[in-house]
N, CA, C and O atoms as a Tripos MOL2 file, in Angstrom:
@<TRIPOS>MOLECULE
protein
  296   295    74     0     0
PROTEIN
NO_CHARGES

@<TRIPOS>ATOM
      1 N          91.3310   99.9840  101.6390 N.3       1 ILE1
      2 CA         92.0120   99.7250  100.3840 C.3       1 ILE1
      3 C          93.5190   99.7340  100.5940 C.2       1 ILE1
      4 O          94.1910   98.8140  100.1270 O.2       1 ILE1
      5 N          94.0730  100.7100  101.2610 N.am      2 ASN2
      6 CA         95.5090  100.9710  101.2390 C.3       2 ASN2
      7 C          96.3870   99.8850  101.8380 C.2       2 ASN2
      8 O          97.4740   99.6360  101.3160 O.2       2 ASN2
      9 N          95.9690   99.2360  102.8980 N.am      3 GLU3
     10 CA         96.7990   98.2060  103.5130 C.3       3 GLU3
     11 C          96.3880   96.8120  103.0510 C.2       3 GLU3
     12 O          97.0060   95.8240  103.4490 O.2       3 GLU3
     13 N          95.3760   96.7210  102.2360 N.am      4 ASP4
     14 CA         94.8600   95.4540  101.7410 C.3       4 ASP4
     15 C          95.5370   95.0950  100.4260 C.2       4 ASP4
     16 O          96.3580   95.8580   99.9170 O.2       4 ASP4
     17 N          95.1920   93.9220   99.8710 N.am      5 PRO5
     18 CA         95.6980   93.5980   98.5300 C.3       5 PRO5
     19 C          95.3250   94.7010   97.5490 C.2       5 PRO5
     20 O          94.3830   95.4580   97.7860 O.2       5 PRO5
     21 N          96.0500   94.7900   96.4680 N.am      6 PHE6
     22 CA         95.8730   95.8780   95.5220 C.3       6 PHE6
     23 C          94.7240   95.6510   94.5510 C.2       6 PHE6
     24 O          94.3990   96.5400   93.7640 O.2       6 PHE6
     25 N          94.1070   94.4840   94.5920 N.am      7 SER7
     26 CA         92.9890   94.1780   93.7080 C.3       7 SER7
     27 C          91.8010   93.7700   94.5690 C.2       7 SER7
     28 O          91.9290   92.9090   95.4400 O.2       7 SER7
     29 N          90.6510   94.3830   94.3300 N.am      8 HIS8
     30 CA         89.4740   94.1460   95.1520 C.3       8 HIS8
     31 C          88.2830   93.8260   94.2670 C.2       8 HIS8
     32 O          88.1710   94.3450   93.1560 O.2       8 HIS8
     33 N          87.3930   92.9710   94.7570 N.am      9 ASP9
     34 CA         86.1490   92.6450   94.0670 C.3       9 ASP9
     35 C          84.9890   93.1070   94.9400 C.2       9 ASP9
     36 O          85.0040   92.9200   96.1570 O.2       9 ASP9
     37 N          83.9930   93.7080   94.3140 N.am     10 VAL10
     38 CA         82.8130   94.1700   95.0400 C.3      10 VAL10
     39 C          81.6080   94.0620   94.1060 C.2      10 VAL10
     40 O          81.7450   94.1810   92.8890 O.2      10 VAL10
     41 N          80.4310   93.8360   94.6840 N.am     11 THR11
     42 CA         79.1920   93.8010   93.9120 C.3      11 THR11
     43 C          78.6210   95.2070   93.8480 C.2      11 THR11
     44 O          78.6770   95.9420   94.8350 O.2      11 THR11
     45 N          78.0730   95.5930   92.7040 N.am     12 SER12
     46 CA         77.5080   96.9380   92.5770 C.3      12 SER12
     47 C          76.4540   97.1570   93.6590 C.2      12 SER12
     48 O          75.6880   96.2530   93.9920 O.2      12 SER12
     49 N          76.4300   98.3650   94.1970 N.am     13 GLY13
     50 CA         75.5240   98.6950   95.2810 C.3      13 GLY13
     51 C          76.0930   98.4250   96.6560 C.2      13 GLY13
     52 O          75.4750   98.7750   97.6620 O.2      13 GLY13
     53 N          77.2640   97.8060   96.7180 N.am     14 LYS14
     54 CA         77.9170   97.5080   97.9920 C.3      14 LYS14
     55 C          79.0670   98.4860   98.2180 C.2      14 LYS14
     56 O          79.7220   98.9190   97.2700 O.2      14 LYS14
     57 N          79.3010   98.8220   99.4670 N.am     15 ALA15
     58 CA         80.3690   99.7620   99.8090 C.3      15 ALA15
     59 C          81.6950   99.0430  100.0010 C.2      15 ALA15
     60 O          81.7380   97.9010  100.4590 O.2      15 ALA15
     61 N          82.7600   99.7190   99.6470 N.am     16 LEU16
     62 CA         84.1240   99.2640   99.9020 C.3      16 LEU16
     63 C          84.7370  100.2930  100.8380 C.2      16 LEU16
     64 O          84.6470  101.4950  100.5880 O.2      16 LEU16
     65 N          85.3580   99.8290  101.9120 N.am     17 THR17
     66 CA         85.9310  100.7340  102.9020 C.3      17 THR17
     67 C          87.4430  100.6260  102.8930 C.2      17 THR17
     68 O          88.0020   99.5300  102.8530 O.2      17 THR17
     69 N          88.0990  101.7770  102.9320 N.am     18 GLY18
     70 CA         89.5560  101.8350  103.0300 C.3      18 GLY18
     71 C          89.9310  102.4290  104.3720 C.2      18 GLY18
     72 O          89.2890  103.3710  104.8360 O.2      18 GLY18
     73 N          90.9640  101.8880  105.0000 N.am     19 ARG19
     74 CA         91.4160  102.3840  106.2930 C.3      19 ARG19
     75 C          92.9210  102.5660  106.2440 C.2      19 ARG19
     76 O          93.6420  101.6930  105.7620 O.2      19 ARG19
     77 N          93.3920  103.6880  106.7370 N.am     20 LYS20
     78 CA         94.8270  103.9650  106.7500 C.3      20 LYS20
     79 C          95.3810  103.6130  108.1130 C.2      20 LYS20
     80 O          94.9040  104.1040  109.1360 O.2      20 LYS20
     81 N          96.3960  102.7560  108.1230 N.am     21 VAL21
     82 CA         97.0080  102.3190  109.3660 C.3      21 VAL21
     83 C          98.1730  103.2250  109.7470 C.2      21 VAL21
     84 O          98.3340  103.5580  110.9210 O.2      21 VAL21
     85 N          98.9910  103.6300  108.7720 N.am     22 ARG22
     86 CA        100.1620  104.4710  109.0420 C.3      22 ARG22
     87 C         100.2080  105.6270  108.0480 C.2      22 ARG22
     88 O          99.6810  105.5370  106.9390 O.2      22 ARG22
     89 N         100.8470  106.7090  108.4660 N.am     23 ASN23
     90 CA        101.1190  107.8690  107.6090 C.3      23 ASN23
     91 C          99.8480  108.4460  106.9930 C.2      23 ASN23
     92 O          98.7480  108.2450  107.5070 O.2      23 ASN23
     93 N         100.0130  109.1560  105.9010 N.am     24 ALA24
     94 CA         98.8690  109.7680  105.2180 C.3      24 ALA24
     95 C          98.7340  109.1740  103.8290 C.2      24 ALA24
     96 O          99.6910  108.6370  103.2710 O.2      24 ALA24
     97 N          97.5500  109.2760  103.2860 N.am     25 SER25
     98 CA         97.2920  108.7160  101.9710 C.3      25 SER25
     99 C          96.1740  109.4960  101.3010 C.2      25 SER25
    100 O          95.4150  110.2080  101.9580 O.2      25 SER25
    101 N          96.0840  109.3530   99.9940 N.am     26 LYS26
    102 CA         94.9900  109.9520   99.2280 C.3      26 LYS26
    103 C          94.7010  109.0230   98.0610 C.2      26 LYS26
    104 O          95.4520  108.9940   97.0850 O.2      26 LYS26
    105 N          93.6230  108.2680   98.1560 N.am     27 THR27
    106 CA         93.2440  107.3230   97.1140 C.3      27 THR27
    107 C          92.3700  108.0330   96.0910 C.2      27 THR27
    108 O          91.4120  108.7210   96.4420 O.2      27 THR27
    109 N          92.7170  107.8570   94.8170 N.am     28 LYS28
    110 CA         91.9970  108.5570   93.7540 C.3      28 LYS28
    111 C          91.7960  107.6230   92.5700 C.2      28 LYS28
    112 O          92.6720  106.8220   92.2430 O.2      28 LYS28
    113 N          90.6320  107.7340   91.9290 N.am     29 PHE29
    114 CA         90.3390  106.9880   90.7180 C.3      29 PHE29
    115 C          90.5300  107.9280   89.5390 C.2      29 PHE29
    116 O          89.8970  108.9830   89.4940 O.2      29 PHE29
    117 N          91.3960  107.5740   88.5670 N.am     30 PRO30
    118 CA         91.7060  108.4910   87.4690 C.3      30 PRO30
    119 C          90.5150  108.8280   86.5840 C.2      30 PRO30
    120 O          90.5280  109.8410   85.8840 O.2      30 PRO30
    121 N          89.4800  107.9840   86.6080 N.am     31 ASP31
    122 CA         88.3010  108.2790   85.7880 C.3      31 ASP31
    123 C          87.3780  109.2910   86.4720 C.2      31 ASP31
    124 O          86.2890  109.5790   85.9750 O.2      31 ASP31
    125 N          87.8220  109.8290   87.6180 N.am     32 GLY32
    126 CA         87.0380  110.8270   88.3290 C.3      32 GLY32
    127 C          85.9100  110.2470   89.1650 C.2      32 GLY32
    128 O          85.0950  110.9910   89.7110 O.2      32 GLY32
    129 N          85.8580  108.9290   89.2690 N.am     33 LEU33
    130 CA         84.7900  108.2520   89.9940 C.3      33 LEU33
    131 C          84.7630  108.6480   91.4670 C.2      33 LEU33
    132 O          83.6910  108.8660   92.0310 O.2      33 LEU33
    133 N          85.9380  108.7430   92.0920 N.am     34 PHE34
    134 CA         85.9980  108.9830   93.5300 C.3      34 PHE34
    135 C          87.3950  109.4250   93.9280 C.2      34 PHE34
    136 O          88.3820  109.0040   93.3260 O.2      34 PHE34
    137 N          87.4760  110.2720   94.9410 N.am     35 SER35
    138 CA         88.7420  110.6310   95.5780 C.3      35 SER35
    139 C          88.4920  110.6590   97.0760 C.2      35 SER35
    140 O          87.5430  111.2910   97.5400 O.2      35 SER35
    141 N          89.3400  109.9760   97.8350 N.am     36 SER36
    142 CA         89.1520  109.9130   99.2830 C.3      36 SER36
    143 C          89.5100  111.2230   99.9650 C.2      36 SER36
    144 O          89.1310  111.4500  101.1130 O.2      36 SER36
    145 N          90.2380  112.0860   99.2640 N.am     37 GLY37
    146 CA         90.7930  113.2490   99.9370 C.3      37 GLY37
    147 C          91.9370  112.7780  100.8250 C.2      37 GLY37
    148 O          92.1320  111.5760  100.9990 O.2      37 GLY37
    149 N          92.6730  113.6900  101.3710 N.am     38 LEU38
    150 CA         93.8060  113.3340  102.2270 C.3      38 LEU38
    151 C          93.2830  112.8100  103.5580 C.2      38 LEU38
    152 O          92.4690  113.4630  104.2120 O.2      38 LEU38
    153 N          93.7480  111.6420  103.9530 N.am     39 PHE39
    154 CA         93.3640  111.1200  105.2580 C.3      39 PHE39
    155 C          94.5610  110.4600  105.9080 C.2      39 PHE39
    156 O          95.4190  109.8960  105.2290 O.2      39 PHE39
    157 N          94.6120  110.5340  107.2340 N.am     40 GLY40
    158 CA         95.7780  110.0700  107.9750 C.3      40 GLY40
    159 C          95.5080  108.8260  108.7920 C.2      40 GLY40
    160 O          94.4710  108.1760  108.6620 O.2      40 GLY40
    161 N          96.4700  108.5190  109.6320 N.am     41 GLU41
    162 CA         96.4680  107.3170  110.4510 C.3      41 GLU41
    163 C          95.1770  107.1780  111.2560 C.2      41 GLU41
    164 O          94.7210  108.1260  111.8950 O.2      41 GLU41
    165 N          94.6050  105.9890  111.2110 N.am     42 GLY42
    166 CA         93.4010  105.6900  111.9630 C.3      42 GLY42
    167 C          92.1090  106.1430  111.3030 C.2      42 GLY42
    168 O          91.0250  105.8460  111.8070 O.2      42 GLY42
    169 N          92.1990  106.8460  110.2020 N.am     43 ARG43
    170 CA         91.0070  107.3410  109.4950 C.3      43 ARG43
    171 C          90.5820  106.3310  108.4280 C.2      43 ARG43
    172 O          91.3580  105.4630  108.0310 O.2      43 ARG43
    173 N          89.3470  106.4620  107.9790 N.am     44 SER44
    174 CA         88.8630  105.5660  106.9300 C.3      44 SER44
    175 C          87.9070  106.3220  106.0120 C.2      44 SER44
    176 O          87.4800  107.4360  106.3130 O.2      44 SER44
    177 N          87.5850  105.6960  104.8980 N.am     45 PHE45
    178 CA         86.5900  106.2300  103.9750 C.3      45 PHE45
    179 C          85.8160  105.0560  103.4010 C.2      45 PHE45
    180 O          86.2700  103.9130  103.4480 O.2      45 PHE45
    181 N          84.6630  105.3480  102.8680 N.am     46 SER46
    182 CA         83.8380  104.3080  102.2740 C.3      46 SER46
    183 C          83.2200  104.8580  100.9960 C.2      46 SER46
    184 O          82.8720  106.0370  100.9230 O.2      46 SER46
    185 N          83.0860  104.0030   99.9930 N.am     47 TYR47
    186 CA         82.4790  104.4120   98.7350 C.3      47 TYR47
    187 C          81.6210  103.2640   98.2170 C.2      47 TYR47
    188 O          82.0480  102.1100   98.2260 O.2      47 TYR47
    189 N          80.4220  103.5810   97.7710 N.am     48 THR48
    190 CA         79.5210  102.5840   97.1990 C.3      48 THR48
    191 C          79.6120  102.6480   95.6820 C.2      48 THR48
    192 O          79.3050  103.6730   95.0740 O.2      48 THR48
    193 N          80.0310  101.5550   95.0830 N.am     49 PHE49
    194 CA         80.1880  101.4670   93.6340 C.3      49 PHE49
    195 C          78.8660  101.0590   92.9980 C.2      49 PHE49
    196 O          78.2610  100.0660   93.4000 O.2      49 PHE49
    197 N          78.4210  101.8150   92.0170 N.am     50 GLU50
    198 CA         77.1730  101.5150   91.3120 C.3      50 GLU50
    199 C          77.4250  101.0150   89.8940 C.2      50 GLU50
    200 O          76.5840  100.3210   89.3250 O.2      50 GLU50
    201 N          78.5700  101.3590   89.3220 N.am     51 LYS51
    202 CA         78.8780  101.0540   87.9260 C.3      51 LYS51
    203 C          79.7950   99.8330   87.8310 C.2      51 LYS51
    204 O          80.8920   99.8290   88.3890 O.2      51 LYS51
    205 N          79.3390   98.7970   87.1190 N.am     52 ALA52
    206 CA         80.1530   97.5980   86.9240 C.3      52 ALA52
    207 C          81.3540   97.9180   86.0460 C.2      52 ALA52
    208 O          81.2940   98.8030   85.1920 O.2      52 ALA52
    209 N          82.4370   97.1960   86.2620 N.am     53 GLY53
    210 CA         83.6450   97.3730   85.4660 C.3      53 GLY53
    211 C          84.8780   97.3050   86.3370 C.2      53 GLY53
    212 O          84.7950   97.0630   87.5410 O.2      53 GLY53
    213 N          86.0170   97.5210   85.7180 N.am     54 ILE54
    214 CA         87.2940   97.5350   86.4320 C.3      54 ILE54
    215 C          87.7140   98.9870   86.5810 C.2      54 ILE54
    216 O          87.8450   99.7130   85.5960 O.2      54 ILE54
    217 N          87.9210   99.3970   87.8160 N.am     55 HIS55
    218 CA         88.2460  100.7820   88.1190 C.3      55 HIS55
    219 C          89.6350  100.8520   88.7580 C.2      55 HIS55
    220 O          89.7870  100.4850   89.9240 O.2      55 HIS55
    221 N          90.6530  101.3160   88.0200 N.am     56 PRO56
    222 CA         91.9870  101.4490   88.5990 C.3      56 PRO56
    223 C          92.0090  102.6080   89.5960 C.2      56 PRO56
    224 O          91.2440  103.5630   89.4680 O.2      56 PRO56
    225 N          92.8940  102.5120   90.5880 N.am     57 TYR57
    226 CA         93.0700  103.6100   91.5350 C.3      57 TYR57
    227 C          94.5500  103.8020   91.8260 C.2      57 TYR57
    228 O          95.3710  102.9380   91.5210 O.2      57 TYR57
    229 N          94.8800  104.9390   92.4180 N.am     58 PHE58
    230 CA         96.2610  105.2320   92.7930 C.3      58 PHE58
    231 C          96.2690  106.1790   93.9800 C.2      58 PHE58
    232 O          95.2460  106.7740   94.3220 O.2      58 PHE58
    233 N          97.4270  106.3130   94.6030 N.am     59 CYS59
    234 CA         97.6210  107.2350   95.7130 C.3      59 CYS59
    235 C          98.3740  108.4540   95.1960 C.2      59 CYS59
    236 O          99.4470  108.3210   94.6080 O.2      59 CYS59
    237 N          97.8160  109.6360   95.4120 N.am     60 ASN60
    238 CA         98.4910  110.8620   94.9690 C.3      60 ASN60
    239 C          99.8110  111.0940   95.6850 C.2      60 ASN60
    240 O         100.7210  111.6940   95.1130 O.2      60 ASN60
    241 N          99.9350  110.6350   96.9170 N.am     61 ILE61
    242 CA        101.1410  110.8660   97.7150 C.3      61 ILE61
    243 C         102.1990  109.8050   97.4540 C.2      61 ILE61
    244 O         103.3900  110.1120   97.3970 O.2      61 ILE61
    245 N         101.7700  108.5650   97.2950 N.am     62 HIS62
    246 CA        102.6790  107.4300   97.0960 C.3      62 HIS62
    247 C         102.4030  106.8310   95.7120 C.2      62 HIS62
    248 O         101.5680  105.9330   95.6020 O.2      62 HIS62
    249 N         103.0710  107.2950   94.6650 N.am     63 PRO63
    250 CA        102.7530  106.8730   93.2940 C.3      63 PRO63
    251 C         102.9260  105.3760   93.0320 C.2      63 PRO63
    252 O         102.3970  104.8560   92.0500 O.2      63 PRO63
    253 N         103.6540  104.6880   93.8940 N.am     64 PHE64
    254 CA        103.8430  103.2450   93.7320 C.3      64 PHE64
    255 C         102.6250  102.4690   94.2370 C.2      64 PHE64
    256 O         102.5120  101.2700   93.9850 O.2      64 PHE64
    257 N         101.7200  103.1360   94.9420 N.am     65 MET65
    258 CA        100.5190  102.4800   95.4620 C.3      65 MET65
    259 C          99.4140  102.5710   94.4160 C.2      65 MET65
    260 O          98.7490  103.5990   94.2820 O.2      65 MET65
    261 N          99.2340  101.4940   93.6880 N.am     66 VAL66
    262 CA         98.2130  101.4240   92.6470 C.3      66 VAL66
    263 C          97.4390  100.1230   92.8070 C.2      66 VAL66
    264 O          97.9180   99.1840   93.4420 O.2      66 VAL66
    265 N          96.2740  100.0710   92.2460 N.am     67 GLY67
    266 CA         95.4760   98.8570   92.3030 C.3      67 GLY67
    267 C          94.2190   99.0290   91.4820 C.2      67 GLY67
    268 O          94.1030   99.9610   90.6860 O.2      67 GLY67
    269 N          93.2740   98.1210   91.6820 N.am     68 SER68
    270 CA         92.0170   98.2180   90.9500 C.3      68 SER68
    271 C          90.8840   97.6230   91.7770 C.2      68 SER68
    272 O          91.0930   96.7880   92.6570 O.2      68 SER68
    273 N          89.6860   98.0820   91.4640 N.am     69 VAL69
    274 CA         88.4680   97.5400   92.0560 C.3      69 VAL69
    275 C          87.6330   96.9950   90.9090 C.2      69 VAL69
    276 O          87.3090   97.7230   89.9700 O.2      69 VAL69
    277 N          87.2840   95.7130   90.9840 N.am     70 THR70
    278 CA         86.4160   95.0990   89.9870 C.3      70 THR70
    279 C          85.0040   95.0630   90.5540 C.2      70 THR70
    280 O          84.7440   94.4190   91.5710 O.2      70 THR70
    281 N          84.0980   95.7620   89.8830 N.am     71 VAL71
    282 CA         82.7080   95.8420   90.3280 C.3      71 VAL71
    283 C          81.8720   94.9550   89.4150 C.2      71 VAL71
    284 O          81.8780   95.1140   88.1940 O.2      71 VAL71
    285 N          81.1530   94.0180   90.0290 N.am     72 LYS72
    286 CA         80.2890   93.1000   89.2810 C.3      72 LYS72
    287 C          78.8350   93.4830   89.5100 C.2      72 LYS72
    288 O          78.4780   93.9630   90.5860 O.2      72 LYS72
    289 N          77.9860   93.2690   88.4930 N.am     73 ASP73
    290 CA         76.5540   93.5510   88.6290 C.3      73 ASP73
    291 C          75.9390   92.6930   89.7250 C.2      73 ASP73
    292 O          76.4100   91.5960   90.0220 O.2      73 ASP73
    293 N          74.8750   93.2240   90.3150 N.am     74 LYS74
    294 CA         74.1480   92.5040   91.3790 C.3      74 LYS74
    295 C          73.6160   91.1880   90.8670 C.2      74 LYS74
    296 O          72.9790   90.4470   91.6150 O.2      74 LYS74
@<TRIPOS>BOND
     1     1     2 1
     2     2     3 1
     3     3     4 2
     4     3     5 am
     5     5     6 1
     6     6     7 1
     7     7     8 2
     8     7     9 am
     9     9    10 1
    10    10    11 1
    11    11    12 2
    12    11    13 am
    13    13    14 1
    14    14    15 1
    15    15    16 2
    16    15    17 am
    17    17    18 1
    18    18    19 1
    19    19    20 2
    20    19    21 am
    21    21    22 1
    22    22    23 1
    23    23    24 2
    24    23    25 am
    25    25    26 1
    26    26    27 1
    27    27    28 2
    28    27    29 am
    29    29    30 1
    30    30    31 1
    31    31    32 2
    32    31    33 am
    33    33    34 1
    34    34    35 1
    35    35    36 2
    36    35    37 am
    37    37    38 1
    38    38    39 1
    39    39    40 2
    40    39    41 am
    41    41    42 1
    42    42    43 1
    43    43    44 2
    44    43    45 am
    45    45    46 1
    46    46    47 1
    47    47    48 2
    48    47    49 am
    49    49    50 1
    50    50    51 1
    51    51    52 2
    52    51    53 am
    53    53    54 1
    54    54    55 1
    55    55    56 2
    56    55    57 am
    57    57    58 1
    58    58    59 1
    59    59    60 2
    60    59    61 am
    61    61    62 1
    62    62    63 1
    63    63    64 2
    64    63    65 am
    65    65    66 1
    66    66    67 1
    67    67    68 2
    68    67    69 am
    69    69    70 1
    70    70    71 1
    71    71    72 2
    72    71    73 am
    73    73    74 1
    74    74    75 1
    75    75    76 2
    76    75    77 am
    77    77    78 1
    78    78    79 1
    79    79    80 2
    80    79    81 am
    81    81    82 1
    82    82    83 1
    83    83    84 2
    84    83    85 am
    85    85    86 1
    86    86    87 1
    87    87    88 2
    88    87    89 am
    89    89    90 1
    90    90    91 1
    91    91    92 2
    92    91    93 am
    93    93    94 1
    94    94    95 1
    95    95    96 2
    96    95    97 am
    97    97    98 1
    98    98    99 1
    99    99   100 2
   100    99   101 am
   101   101   102 1
   102   102   103 1
   103   103   104 2
   104   103   105 am
   105   105   106 1
   106   106   107 1
   107   107   108 2
   108   107   109 am
   109   109   110 1
   110   110   111 1
   111   111   112 2
   112   111   113 am
   113   113   114 1
   114   114   115 1
   115   115   116 2
   116   115   117 am
   117   117   118 1
   118   118   119 1
   119   119   120 2
   120   119   121 am
   121   121   122 1
   122   122   123 1
   123   123   124 2
   124   123   125 am
   125   125   126 1
   126   126   127 1
   127   127   128 2
   128   127   129 am
   129   129   130 1
   130   130   131 1
   131   131   132 2
   132   131   133 am
   133   133   134 1
   134   134   135 1
   135   135   136 2
   136   135   137 am
   137   137   138 1
   138   138   139 1
   139   139   140 2
   140   139   141 am
   141   141   142 1
   142   142   143 1
   143   143   144 2
   144   143   145 am
   145   145   146 1
   146   146   147 1
   147   147   148 2
   148   147   149 am
   149   149   150 1
   150   150   151 1
   151   151   152 2
   152   151   153 am
   153   153   154 1
   154   154   155 1
   155   155   156 2
   156   155   157 am
   157   157   158 1
   158   158   159 1
   159   159   160 2
   160   159   161 am
   161   161   162 1
   162   162   163 1
   163   163   164 2
   164   163   165 am
   165   165   166 1
   166   166   167 1
   167   167   168 2
   168   167   169 am
   169   169   170 1
   170   170   171 1
   171   171   172 2
   172   171   173 am
   173   173   174 1
   174   174   175 1
   175   175   176 2
   176   175   177 am
   177   177   178 1
   178   178   179 1
   179   179   180 2
   180   179   181 am
   181   181   182 1
   182   182   183 1
   183   183   184 2
   184   183   185 am
   185   185   186 1
   186   186   187 1
   187   187   188 2
   188   187   189 am
   189   189   190 1
   190   190   191 1
   191   191   192 2
   192   191   193 am
   193   193   194 1
   194   194   195 1
   195   195   196 2
   196   195   197 am
   197   197   198 1
   198   198   199 1
   199   199   200 2
   200   199   201 am
   201   201   202 1
   202   202   203 1
   203   203   204 2
   204   203   205 am
   205   205   206 1
   206   206   207 1
   207   207   208 2
   208   207   209 am
   209   209   210 1
   210   210   211 1
   211   211   212 2
   212   211   213 am
   213   213   214 1
   214   214   215 1
   215   215   216 2
   216   215   217 am
   217   217   218 1
   218   218   219 1
   219   219   220 2
   220   219   221 am
   221   221   222 1
   222   222   223 1
   223   223   224 2
   224   223   225 am
   225   225   226 1
   226   226   227 1
   227   227   228 2
   228   227   229 am
   229   229   230 1
   230   230   231 1
   231   231   232 2
   232   231   233 am
   233   233   234 1
   234   234   235 1
   235   235   236 2
   236   235   237 am
   237   237   238 1
   238   238   239 1
   239   239   240 2
   240   239   241 am
   241   241   242 1
   242   242   243 1
   243   243   244 2
   244   243   245 am
   245   245   246 1
   246   246   247 1
   247   247   248 2
   248   247   249 am
   249   249   250 1
   250   250   251 1
   251   251   252 2
   252   251   253 am
   253   253   254 1
   254   254   255 1
   255   255   256 2
   256   255   257 am
   257   257   258 1
   258   258   259 1
   259   259   260 2
   260   259   261 am
   261   261   262 1
   262   262   263 1
   263   263   264 2
   264   263   265 am
   265   265   266 1
   266   266   267 1
   267   267   268 2
   268   267   269 am
   269   269   270 1
   270   270   271 1
   271   271   272 2
   272   271   273 am
   273   273   274 1
   274   274   275 1
   275   275   276 2
   276   275   277 am
   277   277   278 1
   278   278   279 1
   279   279   280 2
   280   279   281 am
   281   281   282 1
   282   282   283 1
   283   283   284 2
   284   283   285 am
   285   285   286 1
   286   286   287 1
   287   287   288 2
   288   287   289 am
   289   289   290 1
   290   290   291 1
   291   291   292 2
   292   291   293 am
   293   293   294 1
   294   294   295 1
   295   295   296 2
@<TRIPOS>SUBSTRUCTURE
     1 ILE1         2 RESIDUE 1 A ILE
     2 ASN2         6 RESIDUE 1 A ASN
     3 GLU3        10 RESIDUE 1 A GLU
     4 ASP4        14 RESIDUE 1 A ASP
     5 PRO5        18 RESIDUE 1 A PRO
     6 PHE6        22 RESIDUE 1 A PHE
     7 SER7        26 RESIDUE 1 A SER
     8 HIS8        30 RESIDUE 1 A HIS
     9 ASP9        34 RESIDUE 1 A ASP
    10 VAL10       38 RESIDUE 1 A VAL
    11 THR11       42 RESIDUE 1 A THR
    12 SER12       46 RESIDUE 1 A SER
    13 GLY13       50 RESIDUE 1 A GLY
    14 LYS14       54 RESIDUE 1 A LYS
    15 ALA15       58 RESIDUE 1 A ALA
    16 LEU16       62 RESIDUE 1 A LEU
    17 THR17       66 RESIDUE 1 A THR
    18 GLY18       70 RESIDUE 1 A GLY
    19 ARG19       74 RESIDUE 1 A ARG
    20 LYS20       78 RESIDUE 1 A LYS
    21 VAL21       82 RESIDUE 1 A VAL
    22 ARG22       86 RESIDUE 1 A ARG
    23 ASN23       90 RESIDUE 1 A ASN
    24 ALA24       94 RESIDUE 1 A ALA
    25 SER25       98 RESIDUE 1 A SER
    26 LYS26      102 RESIDUE 1 A LYS
    27 THR27      106 RESIDUE 1 A THR
    28 LYS28      110 RESIDUE 1 A LYS
    29 PHE29      114 RESIDUE 1 A PHE
    30 PRO30      118 RESIDUE 1 A PRO
    31 ASP31      122 RESIDUE 1 A ASP
    32 GLY32      126 RESIDUE 1 A GLY
    33 LEU33      130 RESIDUE 1 A LEU
    34 PHE34      134 RESIDUE 1 A PHE
    35 SER35      138 RESIDUE 1 A SER
    36 SER36      142 RESIDUE 1 A SER
    37 GLY37      146 RESIDUE 1 A GLY
    38 LEU38      150 RESIDUE 1 A LEU
    39 PHE39      154 RESIDUE 1 A PHE
    40 GLY40      158 RESIDUE 1 A GLY
    41 GLU41      162 RESIDUE 1 A GLU
    42 GLY42      166 RESIDUE 1 A GLY
    43 ARG43      170 RESIDUE 1 A ARG
    44 SER44      174 RESIDUE 1 A SER
    45 PHE45      178 RESIDUE 1 A PHE
    46 SER46      182 RESIDUE 1 A SER
    47 TYR47      186 RESIDUE 1 A TYR
    48 THR48      190 RESIDUE 1 A THR
    49 PHE49      194 RESIDUE 1 A PHE
    50 GLU50      198 RESIDUE 1 A GLU
    51 LYS51      202 RESIDUE 1 A LYS
    52 ALA52      206 RESIDUE 1 A ALA
    53 GLY53      210 RESIDUE 1 A GLY
    54 ILE54      214 RESIDUE 1 A ILE
    55 HIS55      218 RESIDUE 1 A HIS
    56 PRO56      222 RESIDUE 1 A PRO
    57 TYR57      226 RESIDUE 1 A TYR
    58 PHE58      230 RESIDUE 1 A PHE
    59 CYS59      234 RESIDUE 1 A CYS
    60 ASN60      238 RESIDUE 1 A ASN
    61 ILE61      242 RESIDUE 1 A ILE
    62 HIS62      246 RESIDUE 1 A HIS
    63 PRO63      250 RESIDUE 1 A PRO
    64 PHE64      254 RESIDUE 1 A PHE
    65 MET65      258 RESIDUE 1 A MET
    66 VAL66      262 RESIDUE 1 A VAL
    67 GLY67      266 RESIDUE 1 A GLY
    68 SER68      270 RESIDUE 1 A SER
    69 VAL69      274 RESIDUE 1 A VAL
    70 THR70      278 RESIDUE 1 A THR
    71 VAL71      282 RESIDUE 1 A VAL
    72 LYS72      286 RESIDUE 1 A LYS
    73 ASP73      290 RESIDUE 1 A ASP
    74 LYS74      294 RESIDUE 1 A LYS
């Protein structure tokens, strides 16, 4: 997620993977859907979205890093 475009599309039941290339990051969804926890350079996380809709996210460390994931039904 972090080094990619800020808007992502995924089908429900499919995983979206985020990978950090530099520094540290913490991706969080304000609706409580998911938090990557703090992860650093070379690390990644994956989350499988089950609920359709638009889910905004942000970085706790870098407040200017915001985006959204649009989840479409299967």
